[in-house]
N, C-alpha and C positions, 0 to 999 in steps of 0.2 A: 471652230469645229469641235464637236463632242467626239472624243476618241474612245472606241471600245474594241480595239484590236491589239491588246497588250500581249497576246500569245504570239503575235507576229513580231512585234518589237516594242520596246518601251521608250518613252522620252528620256533623254539623258538628264540625270539628276543635276541640279545646279551646283552642288558641291563637287560632283564629278567633273563637270565642265570647267569649273574654276581651277581645279587641280591640273587638268589637262592643258589648259591655257598657260598656266604658270610654267609647267614643265616644257611645253613647246617653245616658249619664249626664252627661258633662262637656262635650261638644262640640256644643252645641245651636244655634250661630249659623247663620244663613242664608248659604250660600256666595256668594250674589250681593250680600251687604252689604259695605260698605267699612270697617266698624268691626272691631276686633280679633278678636272671636269669629267673625265672618263670614270674616275672612281665614284664621283657623285652620282652620275647616271646609273652606275652599277648598284649603288646603295638604294636608289629609288626603286629599281627592279626588285631587289631583295626585300625591301619593305613591303611592296605590293604582294610578293610571294608569301610573306608571313601573314598578311591580312587575308589573303585568299585561303591559305591553309587553315587558318583559325575558323573560317566560315563553315568548313566541313569537318573540323576536328582531325585534320591530317597533319603530317609533318611537312615543313616547307620543302624538304628534299624530294617530296612526292608530287610536287606541283610543277607542271611544265606549260609555259605560255605558248599559245598557238594563234593562228589567225581567225579561228572560228570553231564552233562546235562541229561543223562539218569536217574541218581539217583534223580535229581530234579523233573523230570517228574513223577517218581514213587512215590515220597513223596506226591505230590499233589493228584494223582489218588488213591493211597491206603488210603488216608485220608477219601475218600468218604465212605468207609466201616464203619466209625464211625458216620455217619450221617443218619438221617431218609430218606432223599432224595438220592436215590442211582442210579438214571438214569443219564447217561452221553451222551453228544452229541459231536461227533468229525468229522473229515473229512476223506475222502478215501485216501488222499495223506500224511497222517501223518507218522512220523518216527515209526519204530517198538517199540521204547521206549514208545510209547503211545498205538498203536493198539494192540500189543501183550499183554501188561499189562491189557488192558480192557478185552481182550478175556480170559485171565487166571482168572481174578477176577469174572467172571460170576459164577464160582463155589462157591463164597461166597455171592451171592445174588445181585451183581451189574448187571445192564442192561445198554445197550448202543445202540445208533443209529449212523450210519455213513452217513454223508452228501456227495452227489455226487459233482463233480466239472465239470466245462465246459472244452472244448478242450484246454484251456490255463491254467487250474489248479485253476480257481477262484471259490470260494464258494459263493453262492447266499444268501444274508440276508433273502430273502423271504423263501428259502428252510429251513434255520435255524429256522425261526419262526414257520414253519409248523411242525417241529419235537419236539417242546417243549411240555413237559407233566407236570402234576401237581407234579410229583416226580423228575423232573430234578434238579439235585444238582450241576452240573458242565458242562460248555462248554469248550472244549479244541481244539483249532485250531492254527496250527503253523503260524508264521508270514511270514518267507521266506522259500520256499521249497528248500530242499537240493539238489534236482536233476535238476530241471528246472529253479530255481531262481525266480519263480513267487512270488510276494508280495501280500498278501491278503489285501482286504479293511477292515482291522481289526477294524478300528474305527467304521464302520457301523455294524460289527458283535457284537462289544461290546455294541453298542447302543441297539441292540435287547436284549442282555443279561441283561442289566440294566433295560430295560422296564419290565422284568419279575423277577427282583431281583435275578438273577442267577449268581454265581461267574464265572469269565472268566479266563481261563489259556491259555497261549501260549508258545509253544516251540520256543524260540527265538535264538536257537543255531547258526543259519546261518546269523543272522542279524547284529551282532556287526562288525563294520568296513566297512559295506556295505550300511546301511541305518541309519539315525539318530533315536535314541530311547530316548524318554523322558517320564517318568512316568506322568509328568504333562499334557502331551498331549494324551498319550495312554490310561490312566485310566483303565488298566487291573488290575486284582486282584492278579494273580500269573504269574510269568515269569521264564523260565528256560534258563540257559546259560552254556557254557563250555569254559574254558580258552584256550584250544588248537586250537580253531577256530579263535582266534585273537592274535596269536603269543605268547601265554602263554604256560605253561606246560600241559602235559597230566595228567589225574588223579585228576583234581581239577575243580570244577564248582561252580555255586552259584544259589540260588533260591531267587527271589524277592517275598516277601509276603506283601501285603498291610497291614498296621498297623491295628490291631484290628480283622483281619479275622482269623478263626480257621485253625489249621493245626495239624496233629498228626505225631510224629516221625516214620520213617521207621526203623531206626537203634536205638535200645533202650539200654541204659546203664547209663553212666554218664550224667551230665547236660550240656554238651558242646553245643554251638550255641543256647543258651537260651532254652535248652531242645528239640531242633528240630532235632539235629544230634549228637548222642553220639559217643564217641571215641576220643582219643587224637588227636589234630589237626595236619594236615600236614602243619607245619609252613612255610617251604621253598616253598611249592606249593602255599600256600595262598599269601605269599609275592610276588611270581612271578606273580600270577594273578593280584595283586594290581598294579605292575609296568606295566603289559600289559594293564590294564584298564586306567592307567594314560596316556600311550602313545596314546591310542585310543582317549581319550578326547582331547589331544593336536593336533593329526594329522588327525582327522576324515575327514575333508574337502579335504585334500591333498590325502588321501588314496582313497576316492570315485572318485575324479577327475582322478587319475592315472588308476584306474580300468576301468573307462568309456573310457579313451583314448585307453587302450589296447584292450578292447572289440570292440570298433568301428573299429580299425585297423584290428583285427582278422576277424570280420564279412565281412568287405569289401574285404579282401584278399581271404577268403573262397568262397564268392559268385562269385568272378572273376574267380576262378579256377574250381568251381563246380556249374554249372548253376542249377542243380537239388537238391542242398542241402536243407535240411529242418531244421529250427530252432524251437525247442519246447519252449512252455511257452508263456507268455503274452508280447507283444511288448511295452506296455506302463507301466504296473505294474510289474517291475522286479528289482532284485538286481544286480548291475553291477558286472561283473567278473565271473558269472556262466553261461556258455554256453552249452546247451544241443542240439546236432545237429546230424542229420542222413545223411549219404551219401548212398542213396539207391544202393543196389548191392554189398556192401562191408560189411562183417560181423565184428561187433565191436571187437570180441575176436582176430581176425586176425590183425586188425589195432593196437590194444593195444600191442600185442606181438611184432609186427614188429617195432613199435615206441620205445618200450623199448630197443630193440636191437640197435636203433640209439641214445640211451641216452635220450629219451624223455618219461616222465611219465604223462599219462592222465588216466581217468577211464571210466567206462561205466555207472556210476551212484553212488548210495549210497555205501559207504565203509564199511557198517555194515552188510555184508552178507558172512562172512568167506572167502573172496577172490574169490568167485565164479563169473562167468560171465553168465548171463541168461537174461530172460525177466524182464524188470523193471515193478513192480506192479504199480508204479506211472504213467508211460506212458500208461499202460494198462487201468487204470480207466479214463484216459484222452481221451480214444478212439483211441489211436494210434495203427495201425495195427501191428501184430506180425512181419512182415517182416521189417517194418521200425524200430520197437523196437529193433530188432536184429542188426540193422545197426547204432544204436545210441551210441555216446560217449559223455562224459562230460568233458569239458575243463574249469578249474576254475583258475583264475589268482591271483597273489599276488603282494605285493609291491616291491618284488625284481625282478620281470619279466620286460623285456624291449621290445621295439618295434622290435629290432633285433631278440629277442627270438621268438616273434610271427611270424615273417617272416620265420624263419627257421622251425618252427612247420608246417606252412601251406605248405611250400615247401616240407617238408618230407612226409606229408600226400598225396600231389599230386604225388610225386614220387612213393609211395606205390601203389596208385590207377592205375598207368600205368605199374606196373610189370606184 
């Protein structure tokens, strides 16, 4: 199979799998124990914390391991219920791990406003400023959109948040390996990440929390992760995340350049074969490797099914909708007409893809369109 859905999940890197296997077989001690095998397990966790912190230029004490990017988002948002200021501002193209949580928490007194986006998926700092209230306690806006790849002017949005002393959170799940992230430059307060988006294992993620800022645990029990996330740690998953983070730190420039090369070739080939193709997102502010495109007149579900039969895997957008194919809410709020929405597929590249793979993909789509 040729795999072009890396925005949904990435294959586990061989070095990651090797480390996880080693830890699973040999390092079974409970990290909270004081005997030697427990201390060894604890050292594995802290080593991974250092690797993870280095990837985003953070301090290790600001990294908290979670079960996923979704859980990291939930921790930050649920914490608002423990504060006096319970109004949240977010955007209309957020992941359900933000929008659905906000909607559910209105039953507990949380209120929220949703920012519009322009036709390319960009949030306006002026619009953000206009929605701020005296009881706004959090602004949560994703960095890289998972469907169209648009990269927000997050530095400008954070400037607005700082102007009003409001904590800023960002879902950064799609950013690692595609755009550089440094806490020293970004200056956000909370960031959410997931290992399986950058060649790490599923079921493990992490939350960056700026030192000194408040947070309340979502999972309550023991005192793991500095009382932020109770439960015996997933040692092999954390170790795998650490290796994946170390690889990103080492290979980031090469990965970005490779994705740009693949994307440039793909867009050139597609435009040559389909003069009426429509690419969604922002032409200047985008993460390389995520291509959302519509070929008017061809239904995405038919294209996906026929490509799958040819051994090619692409998607129609977010992978978090129980395997259904329908209208994308993200494209809808961007003003994309339903007919174009229904013709949209998402192709997202990875480091194992080649130019020859891209050529075969475009050739296959062209053949399908002529059937």
